Biopython code that builds the backbone (N, CA, C, O; Angstrom):
import numpy as np
from Bio.PDB.StructureBuilder import StructureBuilder

atoms = [
    (1, "MET", "N", (4.701, -20.715, 1.374)),
    (1, "MET", "CA", (4.482, -21.803, 2.300)),
    (1, "MET", "C", (3.910, -21.246, 3.599)),
    (1, "MET", "O", (4.364, -20.210, 4.085)),
    (2, "ASN", "N", (2.935, -21.917, 4.150)),
    (2, "ASN", "CA", (2.310, -21.507, 5.407)),
    (2, "ASN", "C", (2.975, -22.208, 6.583)),
    (2, "ASN", "O", (3.331, -23.383, 6.493)),
    (3, "TRP", "N", (3.139, -21.494, 7.671)),
    (3, "TRP", "CA", (3.698, -22.038, 8.901)),
    (3, "TRP", "C", (2.612, -22.008, 9.951)),
    (3, "TRP", "O", (1.941, -20.989, 10.115)),
    (4, "THR", "N", (2.425, -23.090, 10.658)),
    (4, "THR", "CA", (1.410, -23.175, 11.705)),
    (4, "THR", "C", (2.069, -22.920, 13.050)),
    (4, "THR", "O", (3.102, -23.505, 13.376)),
    (5, "VAL", "N", (1.447, -22.028, 13.830)),
    (5, "VAL", "CA", (1.986, -21.655, 15.132)),
    (5, "VAL", "C", (0.847, -21.655, 16.140)),
    (5, "VAL", "O", (-0.225, -21.111, 15.874)),
    (6, "GLY", "N", (1.078, -22.261, 17.288)),
    (6, "GLY", "CA", (0.094, -22.226, 18.357)),
    (6, "GLY", "C", (0.015, -20.836, 18.978)),
    (6, "GLY", "O", (0.978, -20.072, 18.912)),
    (7, "MET", "N", (-1.108, -20.506, 19.572)),
    (7, "MET", "CA", (-1.310, -19.177, 20.154)),
    (7, "MET", "C", (-0.311, -18.874, 21.266)),
    (7, "MET", "O", (0.179, -17.749, 21.363)),
    (8, "THR", "N", (-0.004, -19.856, 22.103)),
    (8, "THR", "CA", (0.945, -19.636, 23.200)),
    (8, "THR", "C", (2.317, -19.270, 22.644)),
    (8, "THR", "O", (2.954, -18.328, 23.114)),
    (9, "GLU", "N", (2.764, -20.020, 21.645)),
    (9, "GLU", "CA", (4.053, -19.724, 21.016)),
    (9, "GLU", "C", (4.005, -18.369, 20.312)),
    (9, "GLU", "O", (4.964, -17.599, 20.376)),
    (10, "ALA", "N", (2.900, -18.079, 19.647)),
    (10, "ALA", "CA", (2.759, -16.804, 18.944)),
    (10, "ALA", "C", (2.862, -15.627, 19.911)),
    (10, "ALA", "O", (3.484, -14.613, 19.594)),
    (11, "LYS", "N", (2.249, -15.763, 21.094)),
    (11, "LYS", "CA", (2.322, -14.690, 22.089)),
    (11, "LYS", "C", (3.757, -14.439, 22.515)),
    (11, "LYS", "O", (4.177, -13.288, 22.639)),
    (12, "SER", "N", (4.502, -15.496, 22.738)),
    (12, "SER", "CA", (5.863, -15.337, 23.238)),
    (12, "SER", "C", (6.844, -14.903, 22.149)),
    (12, "SER", "O", (7.908, -14.367, 22.459)),
    (13, "LYS", "N", (6.502, -15.127, 20.877)),
    (13, "LYS", "CA", (7.416, -14.808, 19.777)),
    (13, "LYS", "C", (6.809, -13.814, 18.787)),
    (13, "LYS", "O", (7.181, -13.799, 17.614)),
    (14, "LEU", "N", (5.880, -12.991, 19.255)),
    (14, "LEU", "CA", (5.150, -12.120, 18.329)),
    (14, "LEU", "C", (6.074, -11.224, 17.509)),
    (14, "LEU", "O", (5.922, -11.146, 16.290)),
    (15, "ALA", "N", (7.022, -10.550, 18.143)),
    (15, "ALA", "CA", (7.917, -9.651, 17.408)),
    (15, "ALA", "C", (8.703, -10.409, 16.335)),
    (15, "ALA", "O", (8.875, -9.907, 15.225)),
    (16, "GLU", "N", (9.170, -11.592, 16.655)),
    (16, "GLU", "CA", (9.915, -12.404, 15.699)),
    (16, "GLU", "C", (9.021, -12.827, 14.532)),
    (16, "GLU", "O", (9.436, -12.767, 13.375)),
    (17, "LEU", "N", (7.792, -13.255, 14.838)),
    (17, "LEU", "CA", (6.871, -13.688, 13.784)),
    (17, "LEU", "C", (6.503, -12.520, 12.865)),
    (17, "LEU", "O", (6.435, -12.678, 11.646)),
    (18, "VAL", "N", (6.267, -11.355, 13.458)),
    (18, "VAL", "CA", (5.932, -10.176, 12.649)),
    (18, "VAL", "C", (7.100, -9.838, 11.723)),
    (18, "VAL", "O", (6.893, -9.533, 10.548)),
    (19, "GLY", "N", (8.310, -9.889, 12.242)),
    (19, "GLY", "CA", (9.483, -9.628, 11.406)),
    (19, "GLY", "C", (9.603, -10.613, 10.256)),
    (19, "GLY", "O", (9.916, -10.227, 9.130)),
    (20, "GLN", "N", (9.357, -11.877, 10.538)),
    (20, "GLN", "CA", (9.426, -12.889, 9.482)),
    (20, "GLN", "C", (8.322, -12.696, 8.454)),
    (20, "GLN", "O", (8.528, -12.940, 7.265)),
    (21, "ALA", "N", (7.148, -12.256, 8.908)),
    (21, "ALA", "CA", (6.047, -12.005, 7.972)),
    (21, "ALA", "C", (6.361, -10.795, 7.100)),
    (21, "ALA", "O", (6.155, -10.828, 5.887)),
    (22, "LYS", "N", (6.855, -9.736, 7.713)),
    (22, "LYS", "CA", (7.137, -8.503, 6.980)),
    (22, "LYS", "C", (8.340, -8.654, 6.052)),
    (22, "LYS", "O", (8.250, -8.364, 4.860)),
    (23, "TYR", "N", (9.458, -9.106, 6.599)),
    (23, "TYR", "CA", (10.702, -9.112, 5.837)),
    (23, "TYR", "C", (11.022, -10.448, 5.176)),
    (23, "TYR", "O", (11.784, -10.493, 4.210)),
    (24, "GLY", "N", (10.452, -11.527, 5.681)),
    (24, "GLY", "CA", (10.726, -12.843, 5.108)),
    (24, "GLY", "C", (9.617, -13.349, 4.215)),
    (24, "GLY", "O", (9.758, -14.387, 3.568)),
    (25, "GLY", "N", (8.504, -12.614, 4.176)),
    (25, "GLY", "CA", (7.389, -13.019, 3.327)),
    (25, "GLY", "C", (6.664, -14.269, 3.792)),
    (25, "GLY", "O", (5.941, -14.897, 3.019)),
    (26, "ARG", "N", (6.857, -14.631, 5.052)),
    (26, "ARG", "CA", (6.210, -15.845, 5.563)),
    (26, "ARG", "C", (4.768, -15.580, 5.962)),
    (26, "ARG", "O", (4.399, -14.463, 6.325)),
    (27, "THR", "N", (3.965, -16.628, 5.886)),
    (27, "THR", "CA", (2.571, -16.590, 6.301)),
    (27, "THR", "C", (2.411, -17.567, 7.456)),
    (27, "THR", "O", (2.800, -18.731, 7.357)),
    (28, "PHE", "N", (1.836, -17.083, 8.550)),
    (28, "PHE", "CA", (1.646, -17.920, 9.727)),
    (28, "PHE", "C", (0.155, -18.118, 9.992)),
    (28, "PHE", "O", (-0.614, -17.158, 10.032)),
    (29, "ILE", "N", (-0.237, -19.376, 10.170)),
    (29, "ILE", "CA", (-1.598, -19.703, 10.582)),
    (29, "ILE", "C", (-1.551, -19.887, 12.092)),
    (29, "ILE", "O", (-0.847, -20.759, 12.600)),
    (30, "LEU", "N", (-2.300, -19.066, 12.794)),
    (30, "LEU", "CA", (-2.326, -19.125, 14.250)),
    (30, "LEU", "C", (-3.446, -20.052, 14.690)),
    (30, "LEU", "O", (-4.599, -19.889, 14.291)),
    (31, "GLU", "N", (-3.089, -21.038, 15.527)),
    (31, "GLU", "CA", (-4.051, -22.047, 15.965)),
    (31, "GLU", "C", (-4.265, -21.987, 17.469)),
    (31, "GLU", "O", (-3.371, -21.619, 18.230)),
    (32, "ARG", "N", (-5.454, -22.352, 17.870)),
    (32, "ARG", "CA", (-5.786, -22.563, 19.279)),
    (32, "ARG", "C", (-6.421, -23.933, 19.377)),
    (32, "ARG", "O", (-7.446, -24.192, 18.746)),
    (33, "ARG", "N", (-5.822, -24.812, 20.161)),
    (33, "ARG", "CA", (-6.286, -26.190, 20.348)),
    (33, "ARG", "C", (-6.468, -26.912, 19.007)),
    (33, "ARG", "O", (-7.430, -27.654, 18.814)),
    (34, "GLY", "N", (-5.524, -26.679, 18.084)),
    (34, "GLY", "CA", (-5.550, -27.351, 16.797)),
    (34, "GLY", "C", (-6.491, -26.748, 15.772)),
    (34, "GLY", "O", (-6.565, -27.232, 14.643)),
    (35, "GLN", "N", (-7.214, -25.695, 16.147)),
    (35, "GLN", "CA", (-8.146, -25.044, 15.223)),
    (35, "GLN", "C", (-7.540, -23.749, 14.681)),
    (35, "GLN", "O", (-7.095, -22.911, 15.466)),
    (36, "PRO", "N", (-7.512, -23.566, 13.367)),
    (36, "PRO", "CA", (-7.011, -22.305, 12.811)),
    (36, "PRO", "C", (-7.896, -21.145, 13.289)),
    (36, "PRO", "O", (-9.123, -21.210, 13.215)),
    (37, "MET", "N", (-7.240, -20.076, 13.784)),
    (37, "MET", "CA", (-7.972, -18.928, 14.316)),
    (37, "MET", "C", (-7.746, -17.654, 13.495)),
    (37, "MET", "O", (-8.663, -16.855, 13.307)),
    (38, "ALA", "N", (-6.519, -17.480, 13.013)),
    (38, "ALA", "CA", (-6.176, -16.250, 12.294)),
    (38, "ALA", "C", (-4.941, -16.512, 11.443)),
    (38, "ALA", "O", (-4.279, -17.544, 11.556)),
    (39, "VAL", "N", (-4.658, -15.535, 10.587)),
    (39, "VAL", "CA", (-3.482, -15.614, 9.729)),
    (39, "VAL", "C", (-2.661, -14.350, 9.938)),
    (39, "VAL", "O", (-3.207, -13.248, 9.988)),
    (40, "LEU", "N", (-1.358, -14.512, 10.057)),
    (40, "LEU", "CA", (-0.438, -13.389, 10.192)),
    (40, "LEU", "C", (0.359, -13.279, 8.897)),
    (40, "LEU", "O", (1.090, -14.194, 8.519)),
    (41, "ILE", "N", (0.201, -12.139, 8.226)),
    (41, "ILE", "CA", (0.934, -11.882, 6.979)),
    (41, "ILE", "C", (1.538, -10.488, 7.065)),
    (41, "ILE", "O", (1.112, -9.672, 7.883)),
    (42, "GLY", "N", (2.523, -10.216, 6.229)),
    (42, "GLY", "CA", (3.117, -8.888, 6.152)),
    (42, "GLY", "C", (2.156, -7.911, 5.498)),
    (42, "GLY", "O", (1.265, -8.307, 4.747)),
    (43, "VAL", "N", (2.344, -6.637, 5.787)),
    (43, "VAL", "CA", (1.448, -5.607, 5.262)),
    (43, "VAL", "C", (1.535, -5.517, 3.733)),
    (43, "VAL", "O", (0.534, -5.216, 3.083)),
    (44, "ASP", "N", (2.703, -5.771, 3.154)),
    (44, "ASP", "CA", (2.821, -5.744, 1.689)),
    (44, "ASP", "C", (1.934, -6.817, 1.051)),
    (44, "ASP", "O", (1.264, -6.571, 0.047)),
    (45, "GLU", "N", (1.943, -7.999, 1.646)),
    (45, "GLU", "CA", (1.092, -9.082, 1.139)),
    (45, "GLU", "C", (-0.382, -8.741, 1.336)),
    (45, "GLU", "O", (-1.206, -9.016, 0.463)),
    (46, "PHE", "N", (-0.713, -8.147, 2.470)),
    (46, "PHE", "CA", (-2.088, -7.741, 2.745)),
    (46, "PHE", "C", (-2.565, -6.731, 1.700)),
    (46, "PHE", "O", (-3.669, -6.866, 1.174)),
    (47, "GLU", "N", (-1.747, -5.722, 1.395)),
    (47, "GLU", "CA", (-2.118, -4.724, 0.387)),
    (47, "GLU", "C", (-2.263, -5.360, -0.991)),
    (47, "GLU", "O", (-3.160, -5.006, -1.756)),
    (48, "ARG", "N", (-1.365, -6.310, -1.304)),
    (48, "ARG", "CA", (-1.474, -7.001, -2.589)),
    (48, "ARG", "C", (-2.786, -7.767, -2.685)),
    (48, "ARG", "O", (-3.454, -7.750, -3.719)),
    (49, "LEU", "N", (-3.148, -8.438, -1.597)),
    (49, "LEU", "CA", (-4.399, -9.188, -1.583)),
    (49, "LEU", "C", (-5.606, -8.261, -1.701)),
    (49, "LEU", "O", (-6.562, -8.571, -2.412)),
    (50, "GLN", "N", (-5.565, -7.133, -1.011)),
    (50, "GLN", "CA", (-6.673, -6.174, -1.096)),
    (50, "GLN", "C", (-6.807, -5.638, -2.517)),
    (50, "GLN", "O", (-7.909, -5.563, -3.061)),
    (51, "THR", "N", (-5.685, -5.269, -3.108)),
    (51, "THR", "CA", (-5.706, -4.741, -4.470)),
    (51, "THR", "C", (-6.207, -5.796, -5.439)),
    (51, "THR", "O", (-6.993, -5.507, -6.341)),
    (52, "SER", "N", (-5.746, -7.016, -5.244)),
    (52, "SER", "CA", (-6.167, -8.112, -6.107)),
    (52, "SER", "C", (-7.663, -8.373, -5.967)),
    (52, "SER", "O", (-8.355, -8.594, -6.960)),
    (53, "ALA", "N", (-8.159, -8.345, -4.733)),
    (53, "ALA", "CA", (-9.593, -8.570, -4.502)),
    (53, "ALA", "C", (-10.413, -7.442, -5.110)),
    (53, "ALA", "O", (-11.446, -7.687, -5.734)),
    (54, "ALA", "N", (-9.959, -6.217, -4.930)),
    (54, "ALA", "CA", (-10.678, -5.078, -5.508)),
    (54, "ALA", "C", (-10.647, -5.158, -7.023)),
    (54, "ALA", "O", (-11.631, -4.837, -7.688)),
    (55, "GLY", "N", (-9.508, -5.589, -7.572)),
    (55, "GLY", "CA", (-9.381, -5.733, -9.021)),
    (55, "GLY", "C", (-10.276, -6.812, -9.570)),
    (55, "GLY", "O", (-10.828, -6.669, -10.661)),
    (56, "SER", "N", (-10.429, -7.902, -8.823)),
    (56, "SER", "CA", (-11.278, -8.984, -9.314)),
    (56, "SER", "C", (-12.743, -8.580, -9.291)),
    (56, "SER", "O", (-13.532, -9.063, -10.104)),
    (57, "ASP", "N", (-13.119, -7.690, -8.360)),
    (57, "ASP", "CA", (-14.493, -7.182, -8.335)),
    (57, "ASP", "C", (-14.775, -6.329, -9.562)),
    (57, "ASP", "O", (-15.904, -6.293, -10.052)),
    (58, "ASN", "N", (-13.746, -5.640, -10.063)),
    (58, "ASN", "CA", (-13.930, -4.708, -11.177)),
    (58, "ASN", "C", (-13.604, -5.320, -12.530)),
    (58, "ASN", "O", (-13.850, -4.683, -13.554)),
    (59, "LYS", "N", (-13.057, -6.533, -12.573)),
    (59, "LYS", "CA", (-12.625, -7.113, -13.838)),
    (59, "LYS", "C", (-13.774, -7.282, -14.822)),
    (59, "LYS", "O", (-13.598, -7.058, -16.020)),
    (60, "ALA", "N", (-14.926, -7.666, -14.344)),
    (60, "ALA", "CA", (-16.060, -7.868, -15.241)),
    (60, "ALA", "C", (-16.489, -6.546, -15.872)),
    (60, "ALA", "O", (-17.002, -6.528, -16.991)),
    (61, "GLN", "N", (-16.277, -5.434, -15.153)),
    (61, "GLN", "CA", (-16.699, -4.131, -15.638)),
    (61, "GLN", "C", (-15.591, -3.404, -16.393)),
    (61, "GLN", "O", (-15.874, -2.451, -17.119)),
    (62, "SER", "N", (-14.348, -3.826, -16.241)),
    (62, "SER", "CA", (-13.212, -3.098, -16.781)),
    (62, "SER", "C", (-13.040, -3.340, -18.272)),
    (62, "SER", "O", (-13.101, -4.480, -18.732)),
    (63, "PRO", "N", (-12.823, -2.251, -19.037)),
    (63, "PRO", "CA", (-12.546, -2.403, -20.460)),
    (63, "PRO", "C", (-11.071, -2.684, -20.731)),
    (63, "PRO", "O", (-10.680, -2.860, -21.885)),
    (64, "LEU", "N", (-10.239, -2.727, -19.675)),
    (64, "LEU", "CA", (-8.808, -2.938, -19.845)),
    (64, "LEU", "C", (-8.484, -4.409, -20.098)),
    (64, "LEU", "O", (-9.171, -5.307, -19.611)),
    (65, "SER", "N", (-7.430, -4.630, -20.866)),
    (65, "SER", "CA", (-6.962, -5.999, -21.081)),
    (65, "SER", "C", (-6.398, -6.532, -19.773)),
    (65, "SER", "O", (-6.121, -5.760, -18.855)),
    (66, "SER", "N", (-6.228, -7.835, -19.683)),
    (66, "SER", "CA", (-5.709, -8.429, -18.450)),
    (66, "SER", "C", (-4.302, -7.930, -18.148)),
    (66, "SER", "O", (-3.948, -7.764, -16.981)),
    (67, "GLU", "N", (-3.493, -7.688, -19.177)),
    (67, "GLU", "CA", (-2.133, -7.167, -18.968)),
    (67, "GLU", "C", (-2.184, -5.751, -18.382)),
    (67, "GLU", "O", (-1.444, -5.433, -17.451)),
    (68, "LEU", "N", (-3.056, -4.911, -18.928)),
    (68, "LEU", "CA", (-3.182, -3.551, -18.393)),
    (68, "LEU", "C", (-3.753, -3.566, -16.978)),
    (68, "LEU", "O", (-3.361, -2.750, -16.143)),
    (69, "GLN", "N", (-4.669, -4.482, -16.705)),
    (69, "GLN", "CA", (-5.200, -4.605, -15.340)),
    (69, "GLN", "C", (-4.096, -5.020, -14.377)),
    (69, "GLN", "O", (-4.014, -4.497, -13.265)),
    (70, "ARG", "N", (-3.243, -5.959, -14.796)),
    (70, "ARG", "CA", (-2.133, -6.398, -13.953)),
    (70, "ARG", "C", (-1.185, -5.234, -13.674)),
    (70, "ARG", "O", (-0.739, -5.046, -12.542)),
    (71, "ARG", "N", (-0.880, -4.456, -14.710)),
    (71, "ARG", "CA", (0.015, -3.306, -14.536)),
    (71, "ARG", "C", (-0.628, -2.251, -13.640)),
    (71, "ARG", "O", (0.047, -1.625, -12.823)),
    (72, "GLN", "N", (-1.928, -2.059, -13.799)),
    (72, "GLN", "CA", (-2.648, -1.102, -12.956)),
    (72, "GLN", "C", (-2.598, -1.534, -11.486)),
    (72, "GLN", "O", (-2.374, -0.711, -10.599)),
    (73, "GLU", "N", (-2.804, -2.811, -11.242)),
    (73, "GLU", "CA", (-2.749, -3.327, -9.877)),
    (73, "GLU", "C", (-1.358, -3.133, -9.280)),
    (73, "GLU", "O", (-1.229, -2.769, -8.111)),
    (74, "ALA", "N", (-0.318, -3.374, -10.079)),
    (74, "ALA", "CA", (1.054, -3.177, -9.604)),
    (74, "ALA", "C", (1.305, -1.706, -9.268)),
    (74, "ALA", "O", (1.966, -1.395, -8.277)),
    (75, "LEU", "N", (0.777, -0.811, -10.090)),
    (75, "LEU", "CA", (0.922, 0.623, -9.820)),
    (75, "LEU", "C", (0.188, 1.028, -8.544)),
    (75, "LEU", "O", (0.682, 1.857, -7.780)),
    (76, "LEU", "N", (-0.983, 0.451, -8.313)),
    (76, "LEU", "CA", (-1.728, 0.765, -7.098)),
    (76, "LEU", "C", (-0.983, 0.310, -5.849)),
    (76, "LEU", "O", (-0.956, 1.021, -4.844)),
    (77, "VAL", "N", (-0.385, -0.863, -5.911)),
    (77, "VAL", "CA", (0.399, -1.356, -4.779)),
    (77, "VAL", "C", (1.570, -0.411, -4.525)),
    (77, "VAL", "O", (1.862, -0.068, -3.379)),
    (78, "ARG", "N", (2.239, 0.007, -5.600)),
    (78, "ARG", "CA", (3.382, 0.939, -5.473)),
    (78, "ARG", "C", (2.919, 2.280, -4.918)),
    (78, "ARG", "O", (3.592, 2.861, -4.067)),
    (79, "ALA", "N", (1.779, 2.777, -5.387)),
    (79, "ALA", "CA", (1.253, 4.054, -4.890)),
    (79, "ALA", "C", (0.927, 3.971, -3.403)),
    (79, "ALA", "O", (1.201, 4.909, -2.654)),
    (80, "CYS", "N", (0.347, 2.860, -2.973)),
    (80, "CYS", "CA", (0.053, 2.677, -1.548)),
    (80, "CYS", "C", (1.327, 2.680, -0.727)),
    (80, "CYS", "O", (1.377, 3.257, 0.360)),
    (81, "SER", "N", (2.344, 2.038, -1.246)),
    (81, "SER", "CA", (3.628, 1.982, -0.553)),
    (81, "SER", "C", (4.252, 3.374, -0.446)),
    (81, "SER", "O", (4.760, 3.751, 0.610)),
    (82, "LEU", "N", (4.211, 4.132, -1.540)),
    (82, "LEU", "CA", (4.754, 5.492, -1.513)),
    (82, "LEU", "C", (3.960, 6.394, -0.581)),
    (82, "LEU", "O", (4.542, 7.201, 0.144)),
    (83, "ARG", "N", (2.643, 6.266, -0.593)),
    (83, "ARG", "CA", (1.807, 7.086, 0.279)),
    (83, "ARG", "C", (2.118, 6.781, 1.741)),
    (83, "ARG", "O", (2.165, 7.684, 2.577)),
    (84, "GLU", "N", (2.330, 5.495, 2.042)),
    (84, "GLU", "CA", (2.654, 5.114, 3.416)),
    (84, "GLU", "C", (3.998, 5.698, 3.830)),
    (84, "GLU", "O", (4.158, 6.168, 4.956)),
    (85, "ARG", "N", (4.966, 5.666, 2.913)),
    (85, "ARG", "CA", (6.307, 6.143, 3.229)),
    (85, "ARG", "C", (6.422, 7.671, 3.219)),
    (85, "ARG", "O", (7.087, 8.241, 4.084)),
    (86, "LEU", "N", (5.782, 8.340, 2.251)),
    (86, "LEU", "CA", (5.963, 9.778, 2.075)),
    (86, "LEU", "C", (4.792, 10.623, 2.551)),
    (86, "LEU", "O", (4.917, 11.841, 2.677)),
    (87, "GLY", "N", (3.666, 9.994, 2.813)),
    (87, "GLY", "CA", (2.470, 10.749, 3.201)),
    (87, "GLY", "C", (1.632, 11.087, 1.980)),
    (87, "GLY", "O", (2.022, 10.825, 0.843)),
    (88, "ALA", "N", (0.485, 11.669, 2.241)),
    (88, "ALA", "CA", (-0.448, 12.016, 1.165)),
    (88, "ALA", "C", (0.108, 13.185, 0.346)),
    (88, "ALA", "O", (0.618, 14.147, 0.919)),
    (89, "PRO", "N", (0.015, 13.113, -0.991)),
    (89, "PRO", "CA", (0.567, 14.186, -1.820)),
    (89, "PRO", "C", (-0.096, 15.527, -1.574)),
    (89, "PRO", "O", (0.563, 16.563, -1.660)),
    (90, "GLU", "N", (-1.384, 15.532, -1.271)),
    (90, "GLU", "CA", (-2.060, 16.811, -1.044)),
    (90, "GLU", "C", (-1.536, 17.536, 0.187)),
    (90, "GLU", "O", (-1.622, 18.761, 0.270)),
    (91, "ASP", "N", (-0.989, 16.783, 1.149)),
    (91, "ASP", "CA", (-0.395, 17.417, 2.328)),
    (91, "ASP", "C", (0.859, 18.198, 1.947)),
    (91, "ASP", "O", (1.163, 19.232, 2.543)),
    (92, "ARG", "N", (1.576, 17.699, 0.957)),
    (92, "ARG", "CA", (2.817, 18.353, 0.547)),
    (92, "ARG", "C", (2.562, 19.512, -0.413)),
    (92, "ARG", "O", (3.420, 20.383, -0.552)),
    (93, "LEU", "N", (1.401, 19.546, -1.081)),
    (93, "LEU", "CA", (1.097, 20.643, -2.001)),
    (93, "LEU", "C", (1.057, 21.981, -1.279)),
    (93, "LEU", "O", (1.518, 22.990, -1.811)),
    (94, "ALA", "N", (0.510, 21.992, -0.077)),
    (94, "ALA", "CA", (0.439, 23.243, 0.683)),
    (94, "ALA", "C", (1.838, 23.806, 0.902)),
    (94, "ALA", "O", (2.035, 25.019, 0.834)),
    (95, "GLU", "N", (2.809, 22.936, 1.165)),
    (95, "GLU", "CA", (4.191, 23.395, 1.338)),
    (95, "GLU", "C", (4.727, 23.998, 0.043)),
    (95, "GLU", "O", (5.396, 25.031, 0.067)),
    (96, "LEU", "N", (4.432, 23.353, -1.092)),
    (96, "LEU", "CA", (4.911, 23.856, -2.377)),
    (96, "LEU", "C", (4.286, 25.212, -2.713)),
    (96, "LEU", "O", (4.984, 26.125, -3.152)),
    (97, "PHE", "N", (2.987, 25.342, -2.511)),
    (97, "PHE", "CA", (2.300, 26.590, -2.825)),
    (97, "PHE", "C", (2.740, 27.725, -1.905)),
    (97, "PHE", "O", (2.719, 28.888, -2.308)),
    (98, "ALA", "N", (3.129, 27.407, -0.704)),
    (98, "ALA", "CA", (3.562, 28.443, 0.236)),
    (98, "ALA", "C", (4.808, 29.165, -0.264)),
    (98, "ALA", "O", (5.033, 30.323, 0.087)),
    (99, "ASP", "N", (5.622, 28.491, -1.081)),
    (99, "ASP", "CA", (6.855, 29.089, -1.590)),
    (99, "ASP", "C", (6.662, 29.899, -2.866)),
    (99, "ASP", "O", (7.590, 30.576, -3.309)),
    (100, "LEU", "N", (5.465, 29.844, -3.470)),
    (100, "LEU", "CA", (5.222, 30.588, -4.706)),
    (100, "LEU", "C", (5.020, 32.074, -4.401)),
    (100, "LEU", "O", (4.566, 32.444, -3.318)),
    (101, "PRO", "N", (5.364, 32.910, -5.373)),
    (101, "PRO", "CA", (5.124, 34.347, -5.178)),
    (101, "PRO", "C", (3.624, 34.635, -5.073)),
    (101, "PRO", "O", (2.800, 33.853, -5.548)),
    (102, "SER", "N", (3.284, 35.753, -4.454)),
    (102, "SER", "CA", (1.873, 36.125, -4.322)),
    (102, "SER", "C", (1.290, 36.428, -5.697)),
    (102, "SER", "O", (2.032, 36.612, -6.661)),
    (103, "GLU", "N", (-0.039, 36.481, -5.790)),
    (103, "GLU", "CA", (-0.709, 36.726, -7.073)),
    (103, "GLU", "C", (-0.376, 38.098, -7.640)),
    (103, "GLU", "O", (-0.423, 38.288, -8.856)),
    (104, "GLU", "N", (-0.045, 39.037, -6.801)),
    (104, "GLU", "CA", (0.263, 40.398, -7.246)),
    (104, "GLU", "C", (1.690, 40.538, -7.748)),
    (104, "GLU", "O", (2.031, 41.571, -8.324)),
    (105, "ASP", "N", (2.521, 39.547, -7.552)),
    (105, "ASP", "CA", (3.935, 39.606, -7.932)),
    (105, "ASP", "C", (4.073, 39.714, -9.449)),
    (105, "ASP", "O", (3.305, 39.097, -10.187)),
    (106, "ALA", "N", (5.039, 40.489, -9.913)),
    (106, "ALA", "CA", (5.290, 40.678, -11.343)),
    (106, "ALA", "C", (5.703, 39.372, -12.027)),
    (106, "ALA", "O", (5.612, 39.249, -13.249)),
    (107, "PHE", "N", (6.146, 38.422, -11.249)),
    (107, "PHE", "CA", (6.521, 37.107, -11.783)),
    (107, "PHE", "C", (5.406, 36.519, -12.639)),
    (107, "PHE", "O", (5.665, 36.003, -13.726)),
    (108, "TRP", "N", (4.179, 36.592, -12.159)),
    (108, "TRP", "CA", (3.048, 35.995, -12.876)),
    (108, "TRP", "C", (2.741, 36.746, -14.168)),
    (108, "TRP", "O", (2.371, 36.131, -15.168)),
    (109, "LEU", "N", (2.893, 38.072, -14.155)),
    (109, "LEU", "CA", (2.686, 38.843, -15.391)),
    (109, "LEU", "C", (3.723, 38.468, -16.443)),
    (109, "LEU", "O", (3.404, 38.362, -17.627)),
    (110, "GLU", "N", (4.959, 38.267, -16.011)),
    (110, "GLU", "CA", (6.014, 37.888, -16.952)),
    (110, "GLU", "C", (5.721, 36.528, -17.572)),
    (110, "GLU", "O", (5.969, 36.323, -18.760)),
    (111, "ILE", "N", (5.201, 35.608, -16.786)),
    (111, "ILE", "CA", (4.862, 34.277, -17.313)),
    (111, "ILE", "C", (3.748, 34.378, -18.338)),
    (111, "ILE", "O", (3.813, 33.751, -19.396)),
    (112, "GLN", "N", (2.716, 35.175, -18.026)),
    (112, "GLN", "CA", (1.602, 35.306, -18.966)),
    (112, "GLN", "C", (2.037, 35.974, -20.260)),
    (112, "GLN", "O", (1.564, 35.613, -21.337)),
    (113, "GLU", "N", (2.930, 36.941, -20.162)),
    (113, "GLU", "CA", (3.417, 37.635, -21.367)),
    (113, "GLU", "C", (4.321, 36.733, -22.208)),
    (113, "GLU", "O", (4.410, 36.903, -23.424)),
    (114, "ALA", "N", (4.983, 35.784, -21.569)),
    (114, "ALA", "CA", (5.891, 34.894, -22.286)),
    (114, "ALA", "C", (5.143, 33.894, -23.149)),
    (114, "ALA", "O", (5.737, 33.303, -24.051)),
    (115, "ARG", "N", (3.889, 33.695, -22.905)),
    (115, "ARG", "CA", (3.097, 32.740, -23.697)),
    (115, "ARG", "C", (2.911, 33.243, -25.044)),
    (115, "ARG", "O", (2.271, 32.586, -25.865)),
]
sb = StructureBuilder()
sb.init_structure("model")
sb.init_model(0)
sb.init_chain("A")
sb.init_seg("    ")
for serial, (resi, resn, name, xyz) in enumerate(atoms, 1):
    if name == "N":
        sb.init_residue(resn, " ", resi, " ")
    sb.init_atom(name, np.array(xyz, "f"), 0.0, 1.0, " ", f" {name:<3s}", serial, name[0])
structure = sb.get_structure()
């Protein structure tokens, strides 16, 4: 359901409206003099819409069934959420590699011999 809010009210209640959009899933249409000017939605809804729009652009070209496309879109939304919360995975790889033994370490020879 969409909620209509005037710009003056939106200015005075911005933090409250943002909270309701983010955590309550509400959509607010911001008006000035009775004319719709903008829409306030939570970032999760925004990402879902972006993913959905990108998916609809690729549907004609995609060999995937509609069910697999839906699952792919859900995975992309989840990946975006994880990236936002945890950061980019490549940033963390450097930390992981820093803890590995050097190339000259006997550890690597033992691994190769175990194959």
